[in-house]
N, CA, C, O and CB atoms as a CASP TS submission, in Angstrom:
PFRMAT TS
TARGET T0000
AUTHOR 0000-0000-0000
METHOD Language model
MODEL 1
PARENT N/A
ATOM      1  N   MET     1      22.503   7.521  -3.212  1.00  0.00           N
ATOM      2  CA  MET     1      21.330   7.395  -4.069  1.00  0.00           C
ATOM      3  C   MET     1      21.732   7.665  -5.524  1.00  0.00           C
ATOM      4  O   MET     1      22.560   8.535  -5.797  1.00  0.00           O
ATOM      5  CB  MET     1      20.205   8.372  -3.615  1.00  0.00           C
ATOM      6  N   PRO     2      21.142   6.916  -6.441  1.00  0.00           N
ATOM      7  CA  PRO     2      21.455   7.121  -7.859  1.00  0.00           C
ATOM      8  C   PRO     2      20.942   8.468  -8.379  1.00  0.00           C
ATOM      9  O   PRO     2      19.964   9.022  -7.877  1.00  0.00           O
ATOM     10  CB  PRO     2      20.860   5.989  -8.690  1.00  0.00           C
ATOM     11  N   LEU     3      21.625   8.961  -9.384  1.00  0.00           N
ATOM     12  CA  LEU     3      21.262  10.224 -10.019  1.00  0.00           C
ATOM     13  C   LEU     3      20.546   9.922 -11.336  1.00  0.00           C
ATOM     14  O   LEU     3      21.026   9.128 -12.145  1.00  0.00           O
ATOM     15  CB  LEU     3      22.524  11.117 -10.259  1.00  0.00           C
ATOM     16  N   TYR     4      19.401  10.559 -11.541  1.00  0.00           N
ATOM     17  CA  TYR     4      18.590  10.378 -12.748  1.00  0.00           C
ATOM     18  C   TYR     4      18.408  11.731 -13.422  1.00  0.00           C
ATOM     19  O   TYR     4      18.309  12.763 -12.758  1.00  0.00           O
ATOM     20  CB  TYR     4      17.204   9.733 -12.411  1.00  0.00           C
ATOM     21  N   PHE     5      18.365  11.708 -14.763  1.00  0.00           N
ATOM     22  CA  PHE     5      18.174  12.919 -15.549  1.00  0.00           C
ATOM     23  C   PHE     5      16.876  12.807 -16.328  1.00  0.00           C
ATOM     24  O   PHE     5      16.533  11.735 -16.828  1.00  0.00           O
ATOM     25  CB  PHE     5      19.370  13.160 -16.504  1.00  0.00           C
ATOM     26  N   PHE     6      16.152  13.918 -16.431  1.00  0.00           N
ATOM     27  CA  PHE     6      14.843  13.962 -17.072  1.00  0.00           C
ATOM     28  C   PHE     6      14.903  14.939 -18.242  1.00  0.00           C
ATOM     29  O   PHE     6      14.879  16.154 -18.047  1.00  0.00           O
ATOM     30  CB  PHE     6      13.732  14.375 -16.056  1.00  0.00           C
ATOM     31  N   HIS     7      14.980  14.403 -19.455  1.00  0.00           N
ATOM     32  CA  HIS     7      15.122  15.209 -20.667  1.00  0.00           C
ATOM     33  C   HIS     7      13.783  15.276 -21.400  1.00  0.00           C
ATOM     34  O   HIS     7      13.111  14.260 -21.578  1.00  0.00           O
ATOM     35  CB  HIS     7      16.225  14.625 -21.594  1.00  0.00           C
ATOM     36  N   VAL     8      13.406  16.476 -21.820  1.00  0.00           N
ATOM     37  CA  VAL     8      12.141  16.682 -22.520  1.00  0.00           C
ATOM     38  C   VAL     8      12.431  17.077 -23.966  1.00  0.00           C
ATOM     39  O   VAL     8      13.315  17.889 -24.240  1.00  0.00           O
ATOM     40  CB  VAL     8      11.279  17.771 -21.809  1.00  0.00           C
ATOM     41  N   TYR     9      11.669  16.487 -24.883  1.00  0.00           N
ATOM     42  CA  TYR     9      11.790  16.799 -26.309  1.00  0.00           C
ATOM     43  C   TYR     9      10.423  17.211 -26.841  1.00  0.00           C
ATOM     44  O   TYR     9       9.505  16.398 -26.946  1.00  0.00           O
ATOM     45  CB  TYR     9      12.351  15.581 -27.110  1.00  0.00           C
ATOM     46  N   HIS    10      10.313  18.487 -27.170  1.00  0.00           N
ATOM     47  CA  HIS    10       9.099  19.063 -27.773  1.00  0.00           C
ATOM     48  C   HIS    10       9.522  20.397 -28.364  1.00  0.00           C
ATOM     49  O   HIS    10       9.924  21.305 -27.637  1.00  0.00           O
ATOM     50  CB  HIS    10       7.911  19.235 -26.710  1.00  0.00           C
ATOM     51  N   ASP    11       9.434  20.513 -29.665  1.00  0.00           N
ATOM     52  CA  ASP    11       9.927  21.728 -30.330  1.00  0.00           C
ATOM     53  C   ASP    11      11.384  21.983 -29.957  1.00  0.00           C
ATOM     54  O   ASP    11      11.776  23.123 -29.704  1.00  0.00           O
ATOM     55  CB  ASP    11       9.057  22.951 -29.953  1.00  0.00           C
ATOM     56  N   GLY    12      12.168  20.938 -29.924  1.00  0.00           N
ATOM     57  CA  GLY    12      13.582  21.028 -29.572  1.00  0.00           C
ATOM     58  C   GLY    12      13.841  20.384 -28.222  1.00  0.00           C
ATOM     59  O   GLY    12      12.918  20.203 -27.427  1.00  0.00           O
ATOM     60  N   PRO    13      15.099  20.036 -27.959  1.00  0.00           N
ATOM     61  CA  PRO    13      15.424  19.365 -26.701  1.00  0.00           C
ATOM     62  C   PRO    13      15.543  20.329 -25.531  1.00  0.00           C
ATOM     63  O   PRO    13      15.946  21.483 -25.679  1.00  0.00           O
ATOM     64  CB  PRO    13      16.708  18.595 -26.848  1.00  0.00           C
ATOM     65  N   SER    14      15.183  19.818 -24.377  1.00  0.00           N
ATOM     66  CA  SER    14      15.404  20.513 -23.116  1.00  0.00           C
ATOM     67  C   SER    14      16.097  19.504 -22.208  1.00  0.00           C
ATOM     68  O   SER    14      15.446  18.703 -21.538  1.00  0.00           O
ATOM     69  CB  SER    14      14.046  21.059 -22.480  1.00  0.00           C
ATOM     70  N   ARG    15      17.417  19.554 -22.197  1.00  0.00           N
ATOM     71  CA  ARG    15      18.216  18.563 -21.487  1.00  0.00           C
ATOM     72  C   ARG    15      18.380  18.948 -20.018  1.00  0.00           C
ATOM     73  O   ARG    15      18.665  20.100 -19.688  1.00  0.00           O
ATOM     74  CB  ARG    15      19.589  18.407 -22.151  1.00  0.00           C
ATOM     75  N   ASP    16      18.198  17.977 -19.164  1.00  0.00           N
ATOM     76  CA  ASP    16      18.395  18.138 -17.725  1.00  0.00           C
ATOM     77  C   ASP    16      19.884  17.972 -17.445  1.00  0.00           C
ATOM     78  O   ASP    16      20.414  16.869 -17.578  1.00  0.00           O
ATOM     79  CB  ASP    16      17.538  17.104 -16.899  1.00  0.00           C
ATOM     80  N   GLU    17      20.552  19.025 -17.068  1.00  0.00           N
ATOM     81  CA  GLU    17      21.987  18.975 -16.799  1.00  0.00           C
ATOM     82  C   GLU    17      22.301  18.782 -15.320  1.00  0.00           C
ATOM     83  O   GLU    17      23.456  18.568 -14.952  1.00  0.00           O
ATOM     84  CB  GLU    17      22.644  20.240 -17.294  1.00  0.00           C
ATOM     85  N   VAL    18      21.274  18.856 -14.465  1.00  0.00           N
ATOM     86  CA  VAL    18      21.484  18.765 -13.021  1.00  0.00           C
ATOM     87  C   VAL    18      21.129  17.381 -12.498  1.00  0.00           C
ATOM     88  O   VAL    18      21.892  16.790 -11.734  1.00  0.00           O
ATOM     89  CB  VAL    18      20.658  19.826 -12.294  1.00  0.00           C
ATOM     90  N   GLY    19      19.979  16.863 -12.903  1.00  0.00           N
ATOM     91  CA  GLY    19      19.531  15.562 -12.439  1.00  0.00           C
ATOM     92  C   GLY    19      18.915  15.605 -11.058  1.00  0.00           C
ATOM     93  O   GLY    19      18.845  16.652 -10.413  1.00  0.00           O
ATOM     94  N   GLU    20      18.470  14.440 -10.623  1.00  0.00           N
ATOM     95  CA  GLU    20      17.832  14.325  -9.317  1.00  0.00           C
ATOM     96  C   GLU    20      18.233  12.999  -8.686  1.00  0.00           C
ATOM     97  O   GLU    20      18.165  11.948  -9.324  1.00  0.00           O
ATOM     98  CB  GLU    20      16.285  14.438  -9.435  1.00  0.00           C
ATOM     99  N   ASN    21      18.649  13.061  -7.433  1.00  0.00           N
ATOM    100  CA  ASN    21      18.966  11.852  -6.678  1.00  0.00           C
ATOM    101  C   ASN    21      17.673  11.231  -6.181  1.00  0.00           C
ATOM    102  O   ASN    21      16.886  11.870  -5.482  1.00  0.00           O
ATOM    103  CB  ASN    21      19.922  12.162  -5.492  1.00  0.00           C
ATOM    104  N   LEU    22      17.466   9.977  -6.552  1.00  0.00           N
ATOM    105  CA  LEU    22      16.266   9.254  -6.130  1.00  0.00           C
ATOM    106  C   LEU    22      16.672   7.871  -5.651  1.00  0.00           C
ATOM    107  O   LEU    22      17.745   7.375  -5.996  1.00  0.00           O
ATOM    108  CB  LEU    22      15.227   9.157  -7.288  1.00  0.00           C
ATOM    109  N   ALA    23      15.826   7.261  -4.869  1.00  0.00           N
ATOM    110  CA  ALA    23      16.147   5.979  -4.225  1.00  0.00           C
ATOM    111  C   ALA    23      16.451   4.862  -5.226  1.00  0.00           C
ATOM    112  O   ALA    23      17.383   4.081  -5.030  1.00  0.00           O
ATOM    113  CB  ALA    23      14.998   5.553  -3.335  1.00  0.00           C
ATOM    114  N   ASP    24      15.650   4.791  -6.311  1.00  0.00           N
ATOM    115  CA  ASP    24      15.816   3.683  -7.254  1.00  0.00           C
ATOM    116  C   ASP    24      15.031   3.972  -8.535  1.00  0.00           C
ATOM    117  O   ASP    24      14.439   5.040  -8.685  1.00  0.00           O
ATOM    118  CB  ASP    24      15.350   2.342  -6.618  1.00  0.00           C
ATOM    119  N   GLY    25      15.036   3.003  -9.457  1.00  0.00           N
ATOM    120  CA  GLY    25      14.325   3.154 -10.718  1.00  0.00           C
ATOM    121  C   GLY    25      12.834   3.327 -10.544  1.00  0.00           C
ATOM    122  O   GLY    25      12.199   4.049 -11.313  1.00  0.00           O
ATOM    123  N   HIS    26      12.265   2.676  -9.544  1.00  0.00           N
ATOM    124  CA  HIS    26      10.827   2.827  -9.295  1.00  0.00           C
ATOM    125  C   HIS    26      10.504   4.274  -8.913  1.00  0.00           C
ATOM    126  O   HIS    26       9.508   4.832  -9.371  1.00  0.00           O
ATOM    127  CB  HIS    26      10.361   1.856  -8.176  1.00  0.00           C
ATOM    128  N   ALA    27      11.327   4.864  -8.094  1.00  0.00           N
ATOM    129  CA  ALA    27      11.131   6.268  -7.701  1.00  0.00           C
ATOM    130  C   ALA    27      11.315   7.188  -8.909  1.00  0.00           C
ATOM    131  O   ALA    27      10.606   8.186  -9.041  1.00  0.00           O
ATOM    132  CB  ALA    27      12.118   6.664  -6.569  1.00  0.00           C
ATOM    133  N   ALA    28      12.263   6.858  -9.790  1.00  0.00           N
ATOM    134  CA  ALA    28      12.475   7.661 -10.996  1.00  0.00           C
ATOM    135  C   ALA    28      11.268   7.569 -11.920  1.00  0.00           C
ATOM    136  O   ALA    28      10.879   8.568 -12.525  1.00  0.00           O
ATOM    137  CB  ALA    28      13.745   7.203 -11.736  1.00  0.00           C
ATOM    138  N   TRP    29      10.665   6.380 -12.039  1.00  0.00           N
ATOM    139  CA  TRP    29       9.457   6.205 -12.849  1.00  0.00           C
ATOM    140  C   TRP    29       8.306   7.035 -12.283  1.00  0.00           C
ATOM    141  O   TRP    29       7.609   7.721 -13.031  1.00  0.00           O
ATOM    142  CB  TRP    29       9.060   4.717 -12.915  1.00  0.00           C
ATOM    143  N   ARG    30       8.108   6.974 -10.980  1.00  0.00           N
ATOM    144  CA  ARG    30       7.041   7.772 -10.343  1.00  0.00           C
ATOM    145  C   ARG    30       7.259   9.258 -10.598  1.00  0.00           C
ATOM    146  O   ARG    30       6.317   9.982 -10.921  1.00  0.00           O
ATOM    147  CB  ARG    30       6.987   7.499  -8.816  1.00  0.00           C
ATOM    148  N   GLU    31       8.504   9.713 -10.453  1.00  0.00           N
ATOM    149  CA  GLU    31       8.813  11.125 -10.688  1.00  0.00           C
ATOM    150  C   GLU    31       8.559  11.489 -12.150  1.00  0.00           C
ATOM    151  O   GLU    31       8.011  12.553 -12.439  1.00  0.00           O
ATOM    152  CB  GLU    31      10.280  11.433 -10.305  1.00  0.00           C
ATOM    153  N   ALA    32       8.953  10.615 -13.070  1.00  0.00           N
ATOM    154  CA  ALA    32       8.763  10.877 -14.505  1.00  0.00           C
ATOM    155  C   ALA    32       7.285  10.996 -14.853  1.00  0.00           C
ATOM    156  O   ALA    32       6.904  11.903 -15.593  1.00  0.00           O
ATOM    157  CB  ALA    32       9.408   9.765 -15.346  1.00  0.00           C
ATOM    158  N   THR    33       6.448  10.106 -14.339  1.00  0.00           N
ATOM    159  CA  THR    33       5.027  10.161 -14.684  1.00  0.00           C
ATOM    160  C   THR    33       4.355  11.381 -14.066  1.00  0.00           C
ATOM    161  O   THR    33       3.510  12.010 -14.703  1.00  0.00           O
ATOM    162  CB  THR    33       4.318   8.886 -14.225  1.00  0.00           C
ATOM    163  N   ALA    34       4.721  11.720 -12.835  1.00  0.00           N
ATOM    164  CA  ALA    34       4.158  12.921 -12.208  1.00  0.00           C
ATOM    165  C   ALA    34       4.616  14.172 -12.954  1.00  0.00           C
ATOM    166  O   ALA    34       3.823  15.081 -13.200  1.00  0.00           O
ATOM    167  CB  ALA    34       4.568  13.004 -10.718  1.00  0.00           C
ATOM    168  N   MET    35       5.901  14.213 -13.312  1.00  0.00           N
ATOM    169  CA  MET    35       6.459  15.359 -14.037  1.00  0.00           C
ATOM    170  C   MET    35       5.792  15.496 -15.406  1.00  0.00           C
ATOM    171  O   MET    35       5.447  16.601 -15.824  1.00  0.00           O
ATOM    172  CB  MET    35       7.994  15.209 -14.197  1.00  0.00           C
ATOM    173  N   ALA    36       5.614  14.381 -16.099  1.00  0.00           N
ATOM    174  CA  ALA    36       4.987  14.409 -17.425  1.00  0.00           C
ATOM    175  C   ALA    36       3.573  14.963 -17.334  1.00  0.00           C
ATOM    176  O   ALA    36       3.179  15.786 -18.161  1.00  0.00           O
ATOM    177  CB  ALA    36       4.966  12.999 -18.049  1.00  0.00           C
ATOM    178  N   GLY    37       2.809  14.528 -16.346  1.00  0.00           N
ATOM    179  CA  GLY    37       1.448  15.032 -16.177  1.00  0.00           C
ATOM    180  C   GLY    37       1.414  16.539 -15.989  1.00  0.00           C
ATOM    181  O   GLY    37       0.597  17.226 -16.603  1.00  0.00           O
ATOM    182  N   GLU    38       2.290  17.050 -15.149  1.00  0.00           N
ATOM    183  CA  GLU    38       2.340  18.495 -14.912  1.00  0.00           C
ATOM    184  C   GLU    38       2.780  19.248 -16.165  1.00  0.00           C
ATOM    185  O   GLU    38       2.214  20.289 -16.497  1.00  0.00           O
ATOM    186  CB  GLU    38       3.289  18.812 -13.751  1.00  0.00           C
ATOM    187  N   MET    39       3.775  18.729 -16.851  1.00  0.00           N
ATOM    188  CA  MET    39       4.280  19.410 -18.052  1.00  0.00           C
ATOM    189  C   MET    39       3.254  19.401 -19.174  1.00  0.00           C
ATOM    190  O   MET    39       3.125  20.385 -19.903  1.00  0.00           O
ATOM    191  CB  MET    39       5.574  18.754 -18.533  1.00  0.00           C
ATOM    192  N   LEU    40       2.526  18.310 -19.321  1.00  0.00           N
ATOM    193  CA  LEU    40       1.505  18.249 -20.372  1.00  0.00           C
ATOM    194  C   LEU    40       0.392  19.258 -20.108  1.00  0.00           C
ATOM    195  O   LEU    40      -0.140  19.852 -21.045  1.00  0.00           O
ATOM    196  CB  LEU    40       0.918  16.831 -20.472  1.00  0.00           C
ATOM    197  N   LYS    41       0.041  19.452 -18.847  1.00  0.00           N
ATOM    198  CA  LYS    41      -0.961  20.479 -18.522  1.00  0.00           C
ATOM    199  C   LYS    41      -0.459  21.860 -18.929  1.00  0.00           C
ATOM    200  O   LYS    41      -1.232  22.700 -19.392  1.00  0.00           O
ATOM    201  CB  LYS    41      -1.297  20.458 -17.011  1.00  0.00           C
ATOM    202  N   ASP    42       0.834  22.087 -18.753  1.00  0.00           N
ATOM    203  CA  ASP    42       1.421  23.397 -19.062  1.00  0.00           C
ATOM    204  C   ASP    42       1.583  23.660 -20.558  1.00  0.00           C
ATOM    205  O   ASP    42       1.810  24.802 -20.956  1.00  0.00           O
ATOM    206  CB  ASP    42       2.762  23.515 -18.396  1.00  0.00           C
ATOM    207  N   LEU    43       1.469  22.617 -21.403  1.00  0.00           N
ATOM    208  CA  LEU    43       1.578  22.828 -22.850  1.00  0.00           C
ATOM    209  C   LEU    43       0.463  23.723 -23.371  1.00  0.00           C
ATOM    210  O   LEU    43       0.647  24.446 -24.350  1.00  0.00           O
ATOM    211  CB  LEU    43       1.552  21.491 -23.586  1.00  0.00           C
ATOM    212  N   ASP    44      -0.683  23.676 -22.721  1.00  0.00           N
ATOM    213  CA  ASP    44      -1.796  24.581 -23.005  1.00  0.00           C
ATOM    214  C   ASP    44      -2.071  24.733 -24.505  1.00  0.00           C
ATOM    215  O   ASP    44      -2.140  25.844 -25.029  1.00  0.00           O
ATOM    216  CB  ASP    44      -1.513  25.941 -22.402  1.00  0.00           C
ATOM    217  N   GLY    45      -2.226  23.595 -25.177  1.00  0.00           N
ATOM    218  CA  GLY    45      -2.598  23.634 -26.585  1.00  0.00           C
ATOM    219  C   GLY    45      -1.452  23.718 -27.569  1.00  0.00           C
ATOM    220  O   GLY    45      -1.693  23.745 -28.776  1.00  0.00           O
ATOM    221  N   SER    46      -0.208  23.760 -27.099  1.00  0.00           N
ATOM    222  CA  SER    46       0.911  23.920 -28.041  1.00  0.00           C
ATOM    223  C   SER    46       1.342  22.600 -28.685  1.00  0.00           C
ATOM    224  O   SER    46       2.152  22.616 -29.612  1.00  0.00           O
ATOM    225  CB  SER    46       2.097  24.541 -27.326  1.00  0.00           C
ATOM    226  N   LEU    47       0.828  21.466 -28.222  1.00  0.00           N
ATOM    227  CA  LEU    47       1.103  20.198 -28.895  1.00  0.00           C
ATOM    228  C   LEU    47       0.155  20.083 -30.078  1.00  0.00           C
ATOM    229  O   LEU    47      -1.064  20.041 -29.914  1.00  0.00           O
ATOM    230  CB  LEU    47       0.943  18.980 -27.920  1.00  0.00           C
ATOM    231  N   LYS    48       0.729  20.033 -31.260  1.00  0.00           N
ATOM    232  CA  LYS    48      -0.064  20.043 -32.494  1.00  0.00           C
ATOM    233  C   LYS    48      -0.067  18.661 -33.138  1.00  0.00           C
ATOM    234  O   LYS    48       0.878  17.895 -32.952  1.00  0.00           O
ATOM    235  CB  LYS    48       0.484  21.092 -33.485  1.00  0.00           C
ATOM    236  N   PRO    49      -1.129  18.327 -33.902  1.00  0.00           N
ATOM    237  CA  PRO    49      -1.149  17.062 -34.636  1.00  0.00           C
ATOM    238  C   PRO    49       0.093  16.927 -35.520  1.00  0.00           C
ATOM    239  O   PRO    49       0.540  17.890 -36.143  1.00  0.00           O
ATOM    240  CB  PRO    49      -2.426  16.958 -35.492  1.00  0.00           C
ATOM    241  N   GLY    50       0.633  15.720 -35.557  1.00  0.00           N
ATOM    242  CA  GLY    50       1.830  15.464 -36.330  1.00  0.00           C
ATOM    243  C   GLY    50       3.126  15.656 -35.551  1.00  0.00           C
ATOM    244  O   GLY    50       4.212  15.477 -36.101  1.00  0.00           O
ATOM    245  N   HIS    51       3.019  16.014 -34.283  1.00  0.00           N
ATOM    246  CA  HIS    51       4.193  16.234 -33.438  1.00  0.00           C
ATOM    247  C   HIS    51       4.123  15.328 -32.212  1.00  0.00           C
ATOM    248  O   HIS    51       3.048  14.882 -31.809  1.00  0.00           O
ATOM    249  CB  HIS    51       4.296  17.722 -33.010  1.00  0.00           C
ATOM    250  N   ASP    52       5.265  15.073 -31.644  1.00  0.00           N
ATOM    251  CA  ASP    52       5.351  14.254 -30.437  1.00  0.00           C
ATOM    252  C   ASP    52       5.901  15.069 -29.282  1.00  0.00           C
ATOM    253  O   ASP    52       6.535  16.107 -29.473  1.00  0.00           O
ATOM    254  CB  ASP    52       6.226  13.020 -30.680  1.00  0.00           C
ATOM    255  N   TRP    53       5.644  14.576 -28.082  1.00  0.00           N
ATOM    256  CA  TRP    53       6.224  15.102 -26.854  1.00  0.00           C
ATOM    257  C   TRP    53       6.855  13.905 -26.157  1.00  0.00           C
ATOM    258  O   TRP    53       6.206  12.873 -25.987  1.00  0.00           O
ATOM    259  CB  TRP    53       5.140  15.833 -25.935  1.00  0.00           C
ATOM    260  N   ASN    54       8.119  14.034 -25.751  1.00  0.00           N
ATOM    261  CA  ASN    54       8.831  12.928 -25.110  1.00  0.00           C
ATOM    262  C   ASN    54       9.511  13.374 -23.831  1.00  0.00           C
ATOM    263  O   ASN    54      10.010  14.493 -23.721  1.00  0.00           O
ATOM    264  CB  ASN    54       9.858  12.334 -26.061  1.00  0.00           C
ATOM    265  N   LEU    55       9.515  12.463 -22.867  1.00  0.00           N
ATOM    266  CA  LEU    55      10.292  12.628 -21.642  1.00  0.00           C
ATOM    267  C   LEU    55      11.146  11.380 -21.501  1.00  0.00           C
ATOM    268  O   LEU    55      10.626  10.267 -21.421  1.00  0.00           O
ATOM    269  CB  LEU    55       9.367  12.851 -20.376  1.00  0.00           C
ATOM    270  N   GLU    56      12.456  11.569 -21.471  1.00  0.00           N
ATOM    271  CA  GLU    56      13.375  10.449 -21.281  1.00  0.00           C
ATOM    272  C   GLU    56      14.039  10.550 -19.922  1.00  0.00           C
ATOM    273  O   GLU    56      14.451  11.626 -19.490  1.00  0.00           O
ATOM    274  CB  GLU    56      14.436  10.412 -22.395  1.00  0.00           C
ATOM    275  N   VAL    57      14.134   9.416 -19.263  1.00  0.00           N
ATOM    276  CA  VAL    57      14.856   9.317 -18.001  1.00  0.00           C
ATOM    277  C   VAL    57      16.145   8.547 -18.289  1.00  0.00           C
ATOM    278  O   VAL    57      16.110   7.433 -18.811  1.00  0.00           O
ATOM    279  CB  VAL    57      13.987   8.607 -16.878  1.00  0.00           C
ATOM    280  N   THR    58      17.276   9.150 -17.947  1.00  0.00           N
ATOM    281  CA  THR    58      18.560   8.503 -18.177  1.00  0.00           C
ATOM    282  C   THR    58      19.349   8.396 -16.881  1.00  0.00           C
ATOM    283  O   THR    58      19.069   9.082 -15.899  1.00  0.00           O
ATOM    284  CB  THR    58      19.366   9.269 -19.227  1.00  0.00           C
ATOM    285  N   ASP    59      20.343   7.515 -16.908  1.00  0.00           N
ATOM    286  CA  ASP    59      21.252   7.416 -15.777  1.00  0.00           C
ATOM    287  C   ASP    59      22.483   8.288 -16.035  1.00  0.00           C
ATOM    288  O   ASP    59      22.512   9.048 -17.003  1.00  0.00           O
ATOM    289  CB  ASP    59      21.662   5.940 -15.527  1.00  0.00           C
ATOM    290  N   THR    60      23.481   8.181 -15.187  1.00  0.00           N
ATOM    291  CA  THR    60      24.667   9.037 -15.316  1.00  0.00           C
ATOM    292  C   THR    60      25.511   8.696 -16.538  1.00  0.00           C
ATOM    293  O   THR    60      26.368   9.486 -16.933  1.00  0.00           O
ATOM    294  CB  THR    60      25.520   8.926 -14.073  1.00  0.00           C
ATOM    295  N   LYS    61      25.282   7.532 -17.143  1.00  0.00           N
ATOM    296  CA  LYS    61      26.010   7.147 -18.356  1.00  0.00           C
ATOM    297  C   LYS    61      25.194   7.433 -19.613  1.00  0.00           C
ATOM    298  O   LYS    61      25.541   6.976 -20.702  1.00  0.00           O
ATOM    299  CB  LYS    61      26.381   5.663 -18.305  1.00  0.00           C
ATOM    300  N   ALA    62      24.101   8.197 -19.458  1.00  0.00           N
ATOM    301  CA  ALA    62      23.206   8.593 -20.549  1.00  0.00           C
ATOM    302  C   ALA    62      22.423   7.412 -21.128  1.00  0.00           C
ATOM    303  O   ALA    62      21.894   7.502 -22.236  1.00  0.00           O
ATOM    304  CB  ALA    62      24.005   9.260 -21.650  1.00  0.00           C
ATOM    305  N   LYS    63      22.348   6.317 -20.387  1.00  0.00           N
ATOM    306  CA  LYS    63      21.527   5.181 -20.811  1.00  0.00           C
ATOM    307  C   LYS    63      20.061   5.522 -20.560  1.00  0.00           C
ATOM    308  O   LYS    63      19.690   5.916 -19.454  1.00  0.00           O
ATOM    309  CB  LYS    63      21.935   3.869 -20.054  1.00  0.00           C
ATOM    310  N   ILE    64      19.225   5.369 -21.595  1.00  0.00           N
ATOM    311  CA  ILE    64      17.795   5.651 -21.443  1.00  0.00           C
ATOM    312  C   ILE    64      17.152   4.513 -20.659  1.00  0.00           C
ATOM    313  O   ILE    64      17.196   3.352 -21.065  1.00  0.00           O
ATOM    314  CB  ILE    64      17.101   5.829 -22.835  1.00  0.00           C
ATOM    315  N   LEU    65      16.560   4.871 -19.532  1.00  0.00           N
ATOM    316  CA  LEU    65      15.897   3.891 -18.679  1.00  0.00           C
ATOM    317  C   LEU    65      14.402   3.816 -18.964  1.00  0.00           C
ATOM    318  O   LEU    65      13.808   2.737 -18.953  1.00  0.00           O
ATOM    319  CB  LEU    65      16.128   4.228 -17.215  1.00  0.00           C
ATOM    320  N   PHE    66      13.807   4.972 -19.218  1.00  0.00           N
ATOM    321  CA  PHE    66      12.373   5.071 -19.505  1.00  0.00           C
ATOM    322  C   PHE    66      12.160   6.145 -20.559  1.00  0.00           C
ATOM    323  O   PHE    66      12.921   7.109 -20.637  1.00  0.00           O
ATOM    324  CB  PHE    66      11.555   5.391 -18.214  1.00  0.00           C
ATOM    325  N   ARG    67      11.128   5.973 -21.363  1.00  0.00           N
ATOM    326  CA  ARG    67      10.735   7.022 -22.302  1.00  0.00           C
ATOM    327  C   ARG    67       9.209   7.086 -22.313  1.00  0.00           C
ATOM    328  O   ARG    67       8.534   6.089 -22.570  1.00  0.00           O
ATOM    329  CB  ARG    67      11.308   6.750 -23.747  1.00  0.00           C
ATOM    330  N   LEU    68       8.688   8.254 -22.035  1.00  0.00           N
ATOM    331  CA  LEU    68       7.253   8.515 -22.145  1.00  0.00           C
ATOM    332  C   LEU    68       7.043   9.315 -23.423  1.00  0.00           C
ATOM    333  O   LEU    68       7.692  10.340 -23.630  1.00  0.00           O
ATOM    334  CB  LEU    68       6.695   9.286 -20.880  1.00  0.00           C
ATOM    335  N   THR    69       6.139   8.852 -24.278  1.00  0.00           N
ATOM    336  CA  THR    69       5.884   9.527 -25.547  1.00  0.00           C
ATOM    337  C   THR    69       4.403   9.815 -25.692  1.00  0.00           C
ATOM    338  O   THR    69       3.565   8.927 -25.535  1.00  0.00           O
ATOM    339  CB  THR    69       6.383   8.680 -26.728  1.00  0.00           C
ATOM    340  N   ILE    70       4.091  11.060 -25.991  1.00  0.00           N
ATOM    341  CA  ILE    70       2.731  11.468 -26.329  1.00  0.00           C
ATOM    342  C   ILE    70       2.760  11.846 -27.794  1.00  0.00           C
ATOM    343  O   ILE    70       3.515  12.725 -28.209  1.00  0.00           O
ATOM    344  CB  ILE    70       2.217  12.662 -25.423  1.00  0.00           C
ATOM    345  N   SER    71       1.930  11.174 -28.572  1.00  0.00           N
ATOM    346  CA  SER    71       1.893  11.387 -30.009  1.00  0.00           C
ATOM    347  C   SER    71       0.554  12.017 -30.386  1.00  0.00           C
ATOM    348  O   SER    71      -0.504  11.525 -29.992  1.00  0.00           O
ATOM    349  CB  SER    71       2.115  10.054 -30.774  1.00  0.00           C
ATOM    350  N   ALA    72       0.605  13.090 -31.138  1.00  0.00           N
ATOM    351  CA  ALA    72      -0.617  13.788 -31.544  1.00  0.00           C
ATOM    352  C   ALA    72      -0.868  13.538 -33.021  1.00  0.00           C
ATOM    353  O   ALA    72      -0.013  13.833 -33.856  1.00  0.00           O
ATOM    354  CB  ALA    72      -0.515  15.312 -31.257  1.00  0.00           C
ATOM    355  N   ASP    73      -2.024  12.999 -33.346  1.00  0.00           N
ATOM    356  CA  ASP    73      -2.409  12.702 -34.724  1.00  0.00           C
ATOM    357  C   ASP    73      -3.780  13.276 -35.021  1.00  0.00           C
ATOM    358  O   ASP    73      -4.575  13.545 -34.121  1.00  0.00           O
ATOM    359  CB  ASP    73      -2.400  11.188 -34.979  1.00  0.00           C
ATOM    360  N   ARG    74      -4.031  13.455 -36.295  1.00  0.00           N
ATOM    361  CA  ARG    74      -5.365  13.840 -36.767  1.00  0.00           C
ATOM    362  C   ARG    74      -5.797  12.735 -37.732  1.00  0.00           C
ATOM    363  O   ARG    74      -5.431  12.768 -38.907  1.00  0.00           O
ATOM    364  CB  ARG    74      -5.369  15.287 -37.469  1.00  0.00           C
ATOM    365  N   PRO    75      -6.579  11.748 -37.245  1.00  0.00           N
ATOM    366  CA  PRO    75      -7.001  10.644 -38.123  1.00  0.00           C
ATOM    367  C   PRO    75      -7.805  11.164 -39.319  1.00  0.00           C
ATOM    368  O   PRO    75      -8.566  12.126 -39.211  1.00  0.00           O
ATOM    369  CB  PRO    75      -7.840   9.618 -37.330  1.00  0.00           C
ATOM    370  N   GLN    76      -7.617  10.507 -40.445  1.00  0.00           N
ATOM    371  CA  GLN    76      -8.320  10.897 -41.673  1.00  0.00           C
ATOM    372  C   GLN    76      -9.714  10.315 -41.687  1.00  0.00           C
ATOM    373  O   GLN    76     -10.463  10.531 -42.640  1.00  0.00           O
ATOM    374  CB  GLN    76      -7.547  10.441 -42.918  1.00  0.00           C
TER
END
C-alpha cells in the first residue's frame, strides 16, 4: 500500500514524519477531509481573519497530491 503524509500549516508547519499506508489516492483524500474536519473543530477560535489553515497530502517523494485550504477574511 502507498504511504501518504499529512502536513498541517497554521501558525507554523506541523510536518507528518511518519505517514499512513492507505489503499490509494481516493482513500488518502477521504482521510484528509475527515482529518481536516476534526482538526478545524479543535482550533476552537484560534483561526484569525487574515490567516490561512492548510492541510497538504504528499507522497513519499514529497509531491503534493492534495491541498485543503481554509482562508479567514474580514470583508470590508
